[in-house]
All heavy atoms as a GROMACS GRO file, in nm:
protein
  595
    1MET      N    1  -3.406  -0.909  -0.116
    1MET     CA    2  -3.266  -0.944  -0.097
    1MET      C    3  -3.174  -0.826  -0.131
    1MET      O    4  -3.082  -0.797  -0.058
    1MET     CB    5  -3.234  -1.067  -0.183
    1MET     CG    6  -3.090  -1.112  -0.174
    1MET     SD    7  -3.058  -1.184  -0.013
    1MET     CE    8  -2.944  -1.307  -0.057
    2ALA      N    9  -3.202  -0.758  -0.242
    2ALA     CA   10  -3.118  -0.645  -0.283
    2ALA      C   11  -3.127  -0.532  -0.182
    2ALA      O   12  -3.027  -0.467  -0.153
    2ALA     CB   13  -3.158  -0.597  -0.422
    3ALA      N   14  -3.246  -0.508  -0.129
    3ALA     CA   15  -3.262  -0.400  -0.030
    3ALA      C   16  -3.184  -0.432   0.097
    3ALA      O   17  -3.125  -0.344   0.158
    3ALA     CB   18  -3.410  -0.380   0.002
    4LEU      N   19  -3.182  -0.558   0.135
    4LEU     CA   20  -3.107  -0.599   0.254
    4LEU      C   21  -2.958  -0.576   0.233
    4LEU      O   22  -2.890  -0.522   0.320
    4LEU     CB   23  -3.133  -0.747   0.285
    4LEU     CG   24  -3.059  -0.805   0.404
    4LEU    CD1   25  -3.101  -0.732   0.532
    4LEU    CD2   26  -3.089  -0.953   0.417
    5ALA      N   27  -2.906  -0.612   0.116
    5ALA     CA   28  -2.765  -0.590   0.086
    5ALA      C   29  -2.734  -0.441   0.084
    5ALA      O   30  -2.633  -0.397   0.138
    5ALA     CB   31  -2.728  -0.654  -0.048
    6HIS      N   32  -2.823  -0.362   0.024
    6HIS     CA   33  -2.802  -0.218   0.018
    6HIS      C   34  -2.794  -0.160   0.158
    6HIS      O   35  -2.704  -0.081   0.188
    6HIS     CB   36  -2.915  -0.152  -0.061
    6HIS     CG   37  -2.907  -0.003  -0.061
    6HIS    ND1   38  -2.821   0.065  -0.145
    6HIS    CD2   39  -2.968   0.091   0.014
    6HIS    CE1   40  -2.831   0.194  -0.122
    6HIS    NE2   41  -2.920   0.213  -0.026
    7ASP      N   42  -2.887  -0.198   0.244
    7ASP     CA   43  -2.888  -0.149   0.382
    7ASP      C   44  -2.762  -0.190   0.457
    7ASP      O   45  -2.704  -0.111   0.532
    7ASP     CB   46  -3.010  -0.198   0.457
    7ASP     CG   47  -3.139  -0.138   0.403
    7ASP    OD1   48  -3.133  -0.037   0.331
    7ASP    OD2   49  -3.246  -0.193   0.435
    8ARG      N   50  -2.719  -0.314   0.438
    8ARG     CA   51  -2.600  -0.363   0.506
    8ARG      C   52  -2.476  -0.287   0.462
    8ARG      O   53  -2.395  -0.244   0.544
    8ARG     CB   54  -2.584  -0.513   0.478
    8ARG     CG   55  -2.468  -0.576   0.553
    8ARG     CD   56  -2.457  -0.721   0.522
    8ARG     NE   57  -2.434  -0.734   0.380
    8ARG     CZ   58  -2.442  -0.846   0.313
    8ARG    NH1   59  -2.475  -0.956   0.373
    8ARG    NH2   60  -2.418  -0.851   0.184
    9PHE      N   61  -2.462  -0.267   0.331
    9PHE     CA   62  -2.345  -0.195   0.280
    9PHE      C   63  -2.352  -0.046   0.316
    9PHE      O   64  -2.250   0.015   0.346
    9PHE     CB   65  -2.332  -0.212   0.129
    9PHE     CG   66  -2.304  -0.355   0.089
    9PHE    CD1   67  -2.372  -0.412  -0.016
    9PHE    CD2   68  -2.210  -0.432   0.156
    9PHE    CE1   69  -2.348  -0.543  -0.054
    9PHE    CE2   70  -2.185  -0.563   0.119
    9PHE     CZ   71  -2.254  -0.619   0.014
   10ALA      N   72  -2.471   0.011   0.314
   10ALA     CA   73  -2.486   0.152   0.352
   10ALA      C   74  -2.445   0.171   0.498
   10ALA      O   75  -2.380   0.269   0.532
   10ALA     CB   76  -2.629   0.198   0.328
   11ALA      N   77  -2.480   0.076   0.582
   11ALA     CA   78  -2.440   0.084   0.723
   11ALA      C   79  -2.289   0.073   0.737
   11ALA      O   80  -2.227   0.143   0.818
   11ALA     CB   81  -2.510  -0.026   0.803
   12LEU      N   82  -2.229  -0.014   0.657
   12LEU     CA   83  -2.083  -0.031   0.659
   12LEU      C   84  -2.012   0.100   0.624
   12LEU      O   85  -1.909   0.133   0.681
   12LEU     CB   86  -2.042  -0.141   0.560
   12LEU     CG   87  -1.894  -0.161   0.535
   12LEU    CD1   88  -1.828  -0.226   0.656
   12LEU    CD2   89  -1.872  -0.245   0.411
   13LEU      N   90  -2.070   0.176   0.532
   13LEU     CA   91  -2.006   0.298   0.483
   13LEU      C   92  -2.065   0.424   0.543
   13LEU      O   93  -2.034   0.534   0.498
   13LEU     CB   94  -2.017   0.303   0.330
   13LEU     CG   95  -1.950   0.188   0.255
   13LEU    CD1   96  -1.979   0.198   0.106
   13LEU    CD2   97  -1.800   0.189   0.281
   14SER      N   98  -2.148   0.412   0.645
   14SER     CA   99  -2.218   0.528   0.699
   14SER      C  100  -2.125   0.637   0.752
   14SER      O  101  -2.157   0.755   0.743
   14SER     CB  102  -2.315   0.487   0.808
   14SER     OG  103  -2.245   0.431   0.919
   15ASP      N  104  -2.011   0.600   0.804
   15ASP     CA  105  -1.916   0.698   0.857
   15ASP      C  106  -1.811   0.740   0.754
   15ASP      O  107  -1.726   0.824   0.784
   15ASP     CB  108  -1.844   0.642   0.980
   15ASP     CG  109  -1.939   0.624   1.098
   15ASP    OD1  110  -2.039   0.697   1.104
   15ASP    OD2  111  -1.913   0.537   1.183
   16ALA      N  112  -1.816   0.682   0.635
   16ALA     CA  113  -1.715   0.711   0.532
   16ALA      C  114  -1.742   0.849   0.471
   16ALA      O  115  -1.857   0.891   0.458
   16ALA     CB  116  -1.720   0.605   0.424
   17PRO      N  117  -1.635   0.918   0.433
   17PRO     CA  118  -1.654   1.048   0.367
   17PRO      C  119  -1.715   1.029   0.228
   17PRO      O  120  -1.711   0.919   0.172
   17PRO     CB  121  -1.512   1.105   0.358
   17PRO     CG  122  -1.422   0.988   0.370
   17PRO     CD  123  -1.495   0.885   0.451
   18ALA      N  124  -1.769   1.135   0.172
   18ALA     CA  125  -1.833   1.128   0.040
   18ALA      C  126  -1.733   1.091  -0.069
   18ALA      O  127  -1.766   1.024  -0.166
   18ALA     CB  128  -1.901   1.260   0.007
   19SER      N  129  -1.608   1.134  -0.053
   19SER     CA  130  -1.501   1.103  -0.147
   19SER      C  131  -1.389   1.036  -0.068
   19SER      O  132  -1.338   1.092   0.028
   19SER     CB  133  -1.451   1.232  -0.213
   19SER     OG  134  -1.340   1.206  -0.295
   20MET      N  135  -1.352   0.914  -0.110
   20MET     CA  136  -1.258   0.835  -0.032
   20MET      C  137  -1.126   0.814  -0.107
   20MET      O  138  -1.124   0.800  -0.228
   20MET     CB  139  -1.321   0.698  -0.001
   20MET     CG  140  -1.452   0.708   0.074
   20MET     SD  141  -1.536   0.549   0.089
   20MET     CE  142  -1.425   0.463   0.200
   21THR      N  143  -1.018   0.807  -0.031
   21THR     CA  144  -0.887   0.776  -0.088
   21THR      C  145  -0.873   0.624  -0.102
   21THR      O  146  -0.954   0.547  -0.049
   21THR     CB  147  -0.774   0.826   0.004
   21THR    OG1  148  -0.781   0.753   0.127
   21THR    CG2  149  -0.783   0.976   0.029
   22VAL      N  150  -0.769   0.583  -0.171
   22VAL     CA  151  -0.741   0.440  -0.185
   22VAL      C  152  -0.725   0.376  -0.048
   22VAL      O  153  -0.779   0.268  -0.021
   22VAL     CB  154  -0.615   0.417  -0.273
   22VAL    CG1  155  -0.567   0.274  -0.264
   22VAL    CG2  156  -0.643   0.457  -0.416
   23ARG      N  157  -0.656   0.443   0.040
   23ARG     CA  158  -0.634   0.389   0.175
   23ARG      C  159  -0.766   0.374   0.250
   23ARG      O  160  -0.790   0.274   0.318
   23ARG     CB  161  -0.539   0.479   0.253
   23ARG     CG  162  -0.520   0.430   0.398
   23ARG     CD  163  -0.410   0.503   0.468
   23ARG     NE  164  -0.285   0.454   0.412
   23ARG     CZ  165  -0.170   0.520   0.415
   23ARG    NH1  166  -0.164   0.638   0.472
   23ARG    NH2  167  -0.062   0.468   0.363
   24GLN      N  168  -0.853   0.472   0.240
   24GLN     CA  169  -0.982   0.465   0.308
   24GLN      C  170  -1.069   0.351   0.254
   24GLN      O  171  -1.135   0.281   0.330
   24GLN     CB  172  -1.056   0.598   0.296
   24GLN     CG  173  -0.993   0.708   0.378
   24GLN     CD  174  -1.050   0.844   0.346
   24GLN    OE1  175  -1.076   0.878   0.231
   24GLN    NE2  176  -1.069   0.924   0.451
   25VAL      N  177  -1.068   0.332   0.122
   25VAL     CA  178  -1.144   0.222   0.061
   25VAL      C  179  -1.086   0.089   0.109
   25VAL      O  180  -1.160  -0.002   0.148
   25VAL     CB  181  -1.142   0.230  -0.093
   25VAL    CG1  182  -1.204   0.106  -0.155
   25VAL    CG2  183  -1.215   0.355  -0.140
   26ALA      N  184  -0.954   0.077   0.107
   26ALA     CA  185  -0.888  -0.047   0.150
   26ALA      C  186  -0.924  -0.078   0.295
   26ALA      O  187  -0.955  -0.193   0.328
   26ALA     CB  188  -0.738  -0.035   0.132
   27THR      N  189  -0.921   0.021   0.380
   27THR     CA  190  -0.955   0.002   0.520
   27THR      C  191  -1.101  -0.040   0.537
   27THR      O  192  -1.132  -0.133   0.611
   27THR     CB  193  -0.927   0.130   0.601
   27THR    OG1  194  -0.787   0.161   0.589
   27THR    CG2  195  -0.964   0.114   0.746
   28ALA      N  196  -1.190   0.027   0.465
   28ALA     CA  197  -1.333  -0.003   0.476
   28ALA      C  198  -1.364  -0.146   0.432
   28ALA      O  199  -1.451  -0.212   0.488
   28ALA     CB  200  -1.414   0.096   0.392
   29LEU      N  201  -1.291  -0.195   0.330
   29LEU     CA  202  -1.317  -0.329   0.277
   29LEU      C  203  -1.224  -0.436   0.334
   29LEU      O  204  -1.237  -0.554   0.299
   29LEU     CB  205  -1.304  -0.328   0.124
   29LEU     CG  206  -1.398  -0.234   0.048
   29LEU    CD1  207  -1.376  -0.249  -0.101
   29LEU    CD2  208  -1.543  -0.260   0.086
   30SER      N  209  -1.130  -0.395   0.416
   30SER     CA  210  -1.029  -0.488   0.473
   30SER      C  211  -0.953  -0.561   0.363
   30SER      O  212  -0.936  -0.683   0.367
   30SER     CB  213  -1.096  -0.588   0.568
   30SER     OG  214  -1.155  -0.521   0.676
   31ILE      N  215  -0.909  -0.483   0.263
   31ILE     CA  216  -0.826  -0.537   0.156
   31ILE      C  217  -0.705  -0.446   0.141
   31ILE      O  218  -0.700  -0.338   0.200
   31ILE     CB  219  -0.902  -0.548   0.021
   31ILE    CG1  220  -0.954  -0.411  -0.025
   31ILE    CG2  221  -1.018  -0.648   0.033
   31ILE    CD1  222  -1.022  -0.413  -0.161
   32SER      N  223  -0.609  -0.487   0.060
   32SER     CA  224  -0.488  -0.407   0.045
   32SER      C  225  -0.511  -0.289  -0.051
   32SER      O  226  -0.601  -0.292  -0.136
   32SER     CB  227  -0.373  -0.493  -0.008
   32SER     OG  228  -0.394  -0.525  -0.144
   33GLU      N  229  -0.429  -0.188  -0.036
   33GLU     CA  230  -0.435  -0.073  -0.127
   33GLU      C  231  -0.404  -0.116  -0.269
   33GLU      O  232  -0.461  -0.062  -0.365
   33GLU     CB  233  -0.338   0.035  -0.080
   33GLU     CG  234  -0.380   0.100   0.050
   33GLU     CD  235  -0.283   0.206   0.098
   33GLU    OE1  236  -0.225   0.277   0.013
   33GLU    OE2  237  -0.266   0.219   0.221
   34HIS      N  238  -0.316  -0.214  -0.283
   34HIS     CA  239  -0.280  -0.266  -0.416
   34HIS      C  240  -0.405  -0.322  -0.487
   34HIS      O  241  -0.427  -0.296  -0.605
   34HIS     CB  242  -0.173  -0.375  -0.403
   34HIS     CG  243  -0.141  -0.442  -0.531
   34HIS    ND1  244  -0.062  -0.385  -0.629
   34HIS    CD2  245  -0.180  -0.563  -0.580
   34HIS    CE1  246  -0.054  -0.468  -0.732
   34HIS    NE2  247  -0.125  -0.576  -0.704
   35VAL      N  248  -0.487  -0.395  -0.415
   35VAL     CA  249  -0.609  -0.452  -0.474
   35VAL      C  250  -0.705  -0.340  -0.513
   35VAL      O  251  -0.765  -0.345  -0.621
   35VAL     CB  252  -0.676  -0.551  -0.377
   35VAL    CG1  253  -0.813  -0.594  -0.427
   35VAL    CG2  254  -0.587  -0.673  -0.356
   36VAL      N  255  -0.718  -0.238  -0.430
   36VAL     CA  256  -0.806  -0.125  -0.463
   36VAL      C  257  -0.757  -0.058  -0.591
   36VAL      O  258  -0.836  -0.031  -0.682
   36VAL     CB  259  -0.813  -0.023  -0.347
   36VAL    CG1  260  -0.893   0.101  -0.389
   36VAL    CG2  261  -0.872  -0.086  -0.223
   37ARG      N  262  -0.626  -0.034  -0.603
   37ARG     CA  263  -0.573   0.028  -0.724
   37ARG      C  264  -0.598  -0.058  -0.848
   37ARG      O  265  -0.630  -0.007  -0.955
   37ARG     CB  266  -0.424   0.056  -0.709
   37ARG     CG  267  -0.396   0.176  -0.623
   37ARG     CD  268  -0.248   0.217  -0.628
   37ARG     NE  269  -0.220   0.306  -0.518
   37ARG     CZ  270  -0.183   0.266  -0.396
   37ARG    NH1  271  -0.166   0.139  -0.369
   37ARG    NH2  272  -0.161   0.355  -0.302
   38ARG      N  273  -0.586  -0.190  -0.832
   38ARG     CA  274  -0.613  -0.280  -0.945
   38ARG      C  275  -0.760  -0.272  -0.987
   38ARG      O  276  -0.791  -0.266  -1.106
   38ARG     CB  277  -0.576  -0.424  -0.910
   38ARG     CG  278  -0.584  -0.515  -1.034
   38ARG     CD  279  -0.568  -0.660  -1.001
   38ARG     NE  280  -0.691  -0.701  -0.933
   38ARG     CZ  281  -0.696  -0.783  -0.831
   38ARG    NH1  282  -0.587  -0.837  -0.782
   38ARG    NH2  283  -0.811  -0.816  -0.776
   39LEU      N  284  -0.849  -0.268  -0.889
   39LEU     CA  285  -0.992  -0.255  -0.920
   39LEU      C  286  -1.019  -0.124  -0.995
   39LEU      O  287  -1.102  -0.119  -1.086
   39LEU     CB  288  -1.075  -0.260  -0.792
   39LEU     CG  289  -1.077  -0.394  -0.718
   39LEU    CD1  290  -1.145  -0.377  -0.582
   39LEU    CD2  291  -1.146  -0.501  -0.800
   40LEU      N  292  -0.949  -0.018  -0.956
   40LEU     CA  293  -0.967   0.112  -1.021
   40LEU      C  294  -0.908   0.112  -1.162
   40LEU      O  295  -0.974   0.160  -1.255
   40LEU     CB  296  -0.903   0.222  -0.936
   40LEU     CG  297  -0.977   0.255  -0.807
   40LEU    CD1  298  -0.886   0.332  -0.712
   40LEU    CD2  299  -1.104   0.332  -0.836
   41THR      N  300  -0.789   0.060  -1.180
   41THR     CA  301  -0.726   0.064  -1.312
   41THR      C  302  -0.795  -0.028  -1.412
   41THR      O  303  -0.790  -0.002  -1.532
   41THR     CB  304  -0.576   0.030  -1.306
   41THR    OG1  305  -0.559  -0.098  -1.248
   41THR    CG2  306  -0.500   0.135  -1.226
   42THR      N  307  -0.862  -0.132  -1.364
   42THR     CA  308  -0.936  -0.221  -1.454
   42THR      C  309  -1.082  -0.177  -1.469
   42THR      O  310  -1.160  -0.245  -1.535
   42THR     CB  311  -0.933  -0.367  -1.403
   42THR    OG1  312  -0.992  -0.373  -1.273
   42THR    CG2  313  -0.791  -0.420  -1.400
   43SER      N  314  -1.117  -0.066  -1.406
   43SER     CA  315  -1.252  -0.009  -1.410
   43SER      C  316  -1.358  -0.100  -1.348
   43SER      O  317  -1.477  -0.083  -1.373
   43SER     CB  318  -1.292   0.026  -1.554
   43SER     OG  319  -1.206   0.123  -1.606
   44GLU      N  320  -1.315  -0.194  -1.267
   44GLU     CA  321  -1.411  -0.276  -1.195
   44GLU      C  322  -1.478  -0.192  -1.085
   44GLU      O  323  -1.594  -0.210  -1.053
   44GLU     CB  324  -1.341  -0.397  -1.134
   44GLU     CG  325  -1.435  -0.505  -1.091
   44GLU     CD  326  -1.364  -0.634  -1.054
   44GLU    OE1  327  -1.253  -0.659  -1.103
   44GLU    OE2  328  -1.422  -0.709  -0.976
   45LEU      N  329  -1.401  -0.099  -1.031
   45LEU     CA  330  -1.450  -0.002  -0.933
   45LEU      C  331  -1.432   0.136  -0.996
   45LEU      O  332  -1.324   0.168  -1.045
   45LEU     CB  333  -1.370  -0.011  -0.802
   45LEU     CG  334  -1.395   0.094  -0.696
   45LEU    CD1  335  -1.540   0.089  -0.648
   45LEU    CD2  336  -1.300   0.074  -0.578
   46GLU      N  337  -1.538   0.216  -0.996
   46GLU     CA  338  -1.530   0.350  -1.055
   46GLU      C  339  -1.458   0.444  -0.961
   46GLU      O  340  -1.476   0.438  -0.840
   46GLU     CB  341  -1.669   0.403  -1.086
   46GLU     CG  342  -1.735   0.331  -1.201
   46GLU     CD  343  -1.859   0.401  -1.248
   46GLU    OE1  344  -1.857   0.525  -1.257
   46GLU    OE2  345  -1.957   0.331  -1.275
   47GLY      N  346  -1.376   0.528  -1.020
   47GLY     CA  347  -1.304   0.628  -0.944
   47GLY      C  348  -1.255   0.738  -1.035
   47GLY      O  349  -1.267   0.729  -1.158
   48VAL      N  350  -1.200   0.842  -0.976
   48VAL     CA  351  -1.148   0.956  -1.049
   48VAL      C  352  -1.006   0.980  -1.004
   48VAL      O  353  -0.976   0.976  -0.883
   48VAL     CB  354  -1.232   1.083  -1.022
   48VAL    CG1  355  -1.180   1.201  -1.102
   48VAL    CG2  356  -1.379   1.058  -1.049
   49LYS      N  357  -0.919   1.004  -1.098
   49LYS     CA  358  -0.782   1.034  -1.063
   49LYS      C  359  -0.767   1.185  -1.050
   49LYS      O  360  -0.799   1.259  -1.142
   49LYS     CB  361  -0.686   0.979  -1.169
   49LYS     CG  362  -0.549   0.952  -1.114
   49LYS     CD  363  -0.480   0.844  -1.190
   49LYS     CE  364  -0.358   0.803  -1.112
   49LYS     NZ  365  -0.266   0.726  -1.193
   50VAL      N  366  -0.722   1.229  -0.935
   50VAL     CA  367  -0.698   1.370  -0.907
   50VAL      C  368  -0.549   1.384  -0.890
   50VAL      O  369  -0.494   1.343  -0.788
   50VAL     CB  370  -0.774   1.417  -0.780
   50VAL    CG1  371  -0.747   1.564  -0.754
   50VAL    CG2  372  -0.923   1.390  -0.793
   51GLY      N  373  -0.484   1.438  -0.992
   51GLY     CA  374  -0.338   1.440  -0.991
   51GLY      C  375  -0.287   1.297  -0.999
   51GLY      O  376  -0.322   1.223  -1.090
   52ARG      N  377  -0.211   1.256  -0.900
   52ARG     CA  378  -0.159   1.119  -0.896
   52ARG      C  379  -0.240   1.028  -0.806
   52ARG      O  380  -0.210   0.910  -0.795
   52ARG     CB  381  -0.013   1.123  -0.848
   52ARG     CG  382   0.077   1.200  -0.942
   52ARG     CD  383   0.217   1.208  -0.891
   52ARG     NE  384   0.278   1.075  -0.898
   52ARG     CZ  385   0.400   1.047  -0.860
   52ARG    NH1  386   0.474   1.141  -0.807
   52ARG    NH2  387   0.448   0.926  -0.870
   53GLU      N  388  -0.339   1.083  -0.741
   53GLU     CA  389  -0.418   1.008  -0.642
   53GLU      C  390  -0.557   0.974  -0.695
   53GLU      O  391  -0.618   1.052  -0.767
   53GLU     CB  392  -0.433   1.090  -0.514
   53GLU     CG  393  -0.303   1.123  -0.446
   53GLU     CD  394  -0.233   1.000  -0.390
   53GLU    OE1  395  -0.304   0.912  -0.340
   53GLU    OE2  396  -0.110   0.995  -0.398
   54TRP      N  397  -0.606   0.857  -0.657
   54TRP     CA  398  -0.741   0.815  -0.690
   54TRP      C  399  -0.838   0.862  -0.582
   54TRP      O  400  -0.803   0.865  -0.464
   54TRP     CB  401  -0.750   0.663  -0.698
   54TRP     CG  402  -0.694   0.603  -0.821
   54TRP    CD1  403  -0.570   0.547  -0.836
   54TRP    CD2  404  -0.759   0.588  -0.948
   54TRP    NE1  405  -0.555   0.499  -0.963
   54TRP    CE2  406  -0.669   0.523  -1.034
   54TRP    CE3  407  -0.884   0.624  -0.996
   54TRP    CZ2  408  -0.701   0.493  -1.166
   54TRP    CZ3  409  -0.916   0.594  -1.127
   54TRP    CH2  410  -0.825   0.530  -1.211
   55ARG      N  411  -0.961   0.893  -0.624
   55ARG     CA  412  -1.070   0.921  -0.532
   55ARG      C  413  -1.189   0.835  -0.575
   55ARG      O  414  -1.217   0.819  -0.692
   55ARG     CB  415  -1.113   1.068  -0.536
   55ARG     CG  416  -1.007   1.163  -0.487
   55ARG     CD  417  -0.988   1.150  -0.336
   55ARG     NE  418  -0.894   1.246  -0.284
   55ARG     CZ  419  -0.764   1.225  -0.269
   55ARG    NH1  420  -0.713   1.110  -0.304
   55ARG    NH2  421  -0.686   1.317  -0.220
   56VAL      N  422  -1.257   0.780  -0.477
   56VAL     CA  423  -1.374   0.696  -0.501
   56VAL      C  424  -1.491   0.756  -0.426
   56VAL      O  425  -1.481   0.782  -0.305
   56VAL     CB  426  -1.349   0.551  -0.451
   56VAL    CG1  427  -1.473   0.465  -0.472
   56VAL    CG2  428  -1.229   0.489  -0.522
   57LEU      N  429  -1.599   0.780  -0.498
   57LEU     CA  430  -1.719   0.831  -0.431
   57LEU      C  431  -1.782   0.718  -0.350
   57LEU      O  432  -1.784   0.603  -0.393
   57LEU     CB  433  -1.819   0.883  -0.533
   57LEU     CG  434  -1.777   1.004  -0.614
   57LEU    CD1  435  -1.885   1.040  -0.715
   57LEU    CD2  436  -1.746   1.122  -0.523
   58ARG      N  437  -1.833   0.754  -0.233
   58ARG     CA  438  -1.898   0.655  -0.148
   58ARG      C  439  -2.011   0.585  -0.223
   58ARG      O  440  -2.029   0.464  -0.211
   58ARG     CB  441  -1.951   0.723  -0.022
   58ARG     CG  442  -2.016   0.629   0.076
   58ARG     CD  443  -2.065   0.699   0.202
   58ARG     NE  444  -2.146   0.814   0.171
   58ARG     CZ  445  -2.131   0.935   0.225
   58ARG    NH1  446  -2.040   0.955   0.317
   58ARG    NH2  447  -2.209   1.034   0.192
   59THR      N  448  -2.085   0.659  -0.305
   59THR     CA  449  -2.194   0.599  -0.383
   59THR      C  450  -2.142   0.497  -0.485
   59THR      O  451  -2.207   0.396  -0.509
   59THR     CB  452  -2.278   0.708  -0.454
   59THR    OG1  453  -2.190   0.788  -0.533
   59THR    CG2  454  -2.352   0.794  -0.354
   60ASP      N  455  -2.025   0.524  -0.544
   60ASP     CA  456  -1.966   0.429  -0.639
   60ASP      C  457  -1.920   0.303  -0.566
   60ASP      O  458  -1.934   0.192  -0.619
   60ASP     CB  459  -1.850   0.492  -0.715
   60ASP     CG  460  -1.896   0.595  -0.816
   60ASP    OD1  461  -2.013   0.587  -0.860
   60ASP    OD2  462  -1.815   0.683  -0.851
   61LEU      N  463  -1.866   0.319  -0.448
   61LEU     CA  464  -1.823   0.203  -0.370
   61LEU      C  465  -1.944   0.120  -0.329
   61LEU      O  466  -1.942  -0.003  -0.337
   61LEU     CB  467  -1.743   0.246  -0.247
   61LEU     CG  468  -1.688   0.134  -0.160
   61LEU    CD1  469  -1.602   0.037  -0.241
   61LEU    CD2  470  -1.608   0.192  -0.045
   62LEU      N  471  -2.050   0.185  -0.291
   62LEU     CA  472  -2.174   0.115  -0.256
   62LEU      C  473  -2.227   0.037  -0.376
   62LEU      O  474  -2.265  -0.080  -0.363
   62LEU     CB  475  -2.278   0.216  -0.206
   62LEU     CG  476  -2.410   0.162  -0.157
   62LEU    CD1  477  -2.390   0.063  -0.043
   62LEU    CD2  478  -2.500   0.276  -0.112
   63SER      N  479  -2.226   0.098  -0.494
   63SER     CA  480  -2.270   0.029  -0.616
   63SER      C  481  -2.183  -0.092  -0.645
   63SER      O  482  -2.233  -0.199  -0.682
   63SER     CB  483  -2.266   0.124  -0.736
   63SER     OG  484  -2.359   0.227  -0.720
   64TYR      N  485  -2.052  -0.077  -0.630
   64TYR     CA  486  -1.959  -0.188  -0.652
   64TYR      C  487  -1.991  -0.304  -0.558
   64TYR      O  488  -1.999  -0.420  -0.601
   64TYR     CB  489  -1.815  -0.141  -0.632
   64TYR     CG  490  -1.716  -0.253  -0.622
   64TYR    CD1  491  -1.673  -0.319  -0.736
   64TYR    CD2  492  -1.666  -0.295  -0.499
   64TYR    CE1  493  -1.582  -0.424  -0.729
   64TYR    CE2  494  -1.576  -0.399  -0.490
   64TYR     CZ  495  -1.534  -0.463  -0.606
   64TYR     OH  496  -1.446  -0.568  -0.596
   65LEU      N  497  -2.012  -0.274  -0.431
   65LEU     CA  498  -2.041  -0.379  -0.333
   65LEU      C  499  -2.173  -0.449  -0.366
   65LEU      O  500  -2.183  -0.572  -0.354
   65LEU     CB  501  -2.045  -0.320  -0.192
   65LEU     CG  502  -1.911  -0.273  -0.138
   65LEU    CD1  503  -1.931  -0.198  -0.008
   65LEU    CD2  504  -1.816  -0.389  -0.120
   66GLU      N  505  -2.273  -0.373  -0.407
   66GLU     CA  506  -2.401  -0.433  -0.442
   66GLU      C  507  -2.387  -0.524  -0.564
   66GLU      O  508  -2.444  -0.633  -0.568
   66GLU     CB  509  -2.505  -0.324  -0.468
   66GLU     CG  510  -2.548  -0.254  -0.342
   66GLU     CD  511  -2.636  -0.133  -0.369
   66GLU    OE1  512  -2.654  -0.094  -0.485
   66GLU    OE2  513  -2.688  -0.079  -0.270
   67GLN      N  514  -2.311  -0.481  -0.664
   67GLN     CA  515  -2.288  -0.564  -0.783
   67GLN      C  516  -2.216  -0.692  -0.747
   67GLN      O  517  -2.250  -0.800  -0.795
   67GLN     CB  518  -2.208  -0.487  -0.888
   67GLN     CG  519  -2.287  -0.377  -0.954
   67GLN     CD  520  -2.200  -0.291  -1.043
   67GLN    OE1  521  -2.078  -0.304  -1.044
   67GLN    NE2  522  -2.263  -0.201  -1.117
   68ARG      N  523  -2.114  -0.681  -0.663
   68ARG     CA  524  -2.039  -0.799  -0.621
   68ARG      C  525  -2.129  -0.894  -0.542
   68ARG      O  526  -2.120  -1.015  -0.558
   68ARG     CB  527  -1.919  -0.760  -0.536
   68ARG     CG  528  -1.813  -0.681  -0.608
   68ARG     CD  529  -1.739  -0.763  -0.707
   68ARG     NE  530  -1.669  -0.870  -0.637
   68ARG     CZ  531  -1.600  -0.964  -0.697
   68ARG    NH1  532  -1.590  -0.967  -0.826
   68ARG    NH2  533  -1.540  -1.059  -0.628
   69SER      N  534  -2.214  -0.838  -0.460
   69SER     CA  535  -2.306  -0.920  -0.381
   69SER      C  536  -2.402  -0.994  -0.472
   69SER      O  537  -2.428  -1.113  -0.454
   69SER     CB  538  -2.384  -0.831  -0.284
   69SER     OG  539  -2.478  -0.908  -0.214
   70ASN      N  540  -2.453  -0.928  -0.574
   70ASN     CA  541  -2.544  -0.991  -0.670
   70ASN      C  542  -2.474  -1.101  -0.748
   70ASN      O  543  -2.532  -1.205  -0.775
   70ASN     CB  544  -2.602  -0.887  -0.766
   70ASN     CG  545  -2.698  -0.793  -0.698
   70ASN    OD1  546  -2.749  -0.824  -0.591
   70ASN    ND2  547  -2.720  -0.679  -0.757
   71ARG      N  548  -2.349  -1.079  -0.785
   71ARG     CA  549  -2.274  -1.183  -0.857
   71ARG      C  550  -2.255  -1.305  -0.771
   71ARG      O  551  -2.266  -1.417  -0.817
   71ARG     CB  552  -2.138  -1.129  -0.902
   71ARG     CG  553  -2.142  -1.067  -1.038
   71ARG     CD  554  -2.005  -1.057  -1.094
   71ARG     NE  555  -1.956  -0.923  -1.064
   71ARG     CZ  556  -1.834  -0.884  -1.080
   71ARG    NH1  557  -1.742  -0.966  -1.122
   71ARG    NH2  558  -1.798  -0.761  -1.053
   72SER      N  559  -2.225  -1.284  -0.642
   72SER     CA  560  -2.204  -1.397  -0.552
   72SER      C  561  -2.332  -1.478  -0.536
   72SER      O  562  -2.328  -1.600  -0.534
   72SER     CB  563  -2.158  -1.347  -0.415
   72SER     OG  564  -2.034  -1.282  -0.425
   73VAL      N  565  -2.444  -1.410  -0.528
   73VAL     CA  566  -2.573  -1.479  -0.514
   73VAL      C  567  -2.605  -1.554  -0.642
   73VAL      O  568  -2.650  -1.667  -0.641
   73VAL     CB  569  -2.686  -1.378  -0.479
   73VAL    CG1  570  -2.822  -1.444  -0.488
   73VAL    CG2  571  -2.663  -1.322  -0.339
   74ASP      N  572  -2.580  -1.490  -0.759
   74ASP     CA  573  -2.610  -1.554  -0.887
   74ASP      C  574  -2.524  -1.677  -0.911
   74ASP      O  575  -2.566  -1.771  -0.977
   74ASP     CB  576  -2.587  -1.455  -1.003
   74ASP     CG  577  -2.689  -1.342  -1.002
   74ASP    OD1  578  -2.794  -1.357  -0.937
   74ASP    OD2  579  -2.663  -1.238  -1.066
   75ALA      N  580  -2.403  -1.679  -0.857
   75ALA     CA  581  -2.310  -1.791  -0.880
   75ALA      C  582  -2.350  -1.915  -0.802
   75ALA      O  583  -2.306  -2.024  -0.830
   75ALA     CB  584  -2.169  -1.749  -0.842
   76ARG      N  585  -2.433  -1.899  -0.701
   76ARG     CA  586  -2.472  -2.012  -0.615
   76ARG      C  587  -2.568  -2.106  -0.683
   76ARG      O  588  -2.640  -2.088  -0.766
   76ARG     CB  589  -2.534  -1.963  -0.486
   76ARG     CG  590  -2.431  -1.897  -0.400
   76ARG     CD  591  -2.495  -1.849  -0.272
   76ARG     NE  592  -2.401  -1.760  -0.207
   76ARG     CZ  593  -2.432  -1.685  -0.107
   76ARG    NH1  594  -2.553  -1.684  -0.058
   76ARG    NH2  595  -2.343  -1.609  -0.051
   0.00000   0.00000   0.00000
């Protein structure tokens, strides 16, 4: 099950750059930039602040998606 989720999320992010902006993450996940910033400031999603802008590594976003997927499965 975990491998299937990993493959699905990896395919989703296959065209994403190695380092993503808040806007790119929001677009990839179909959520608002505000939600992405909240995830970053609460450390739910790992990121690095470069000056005033956040950057998210594609690998960190993949890890976040896998963790969220596991939580959803565990809650059932």
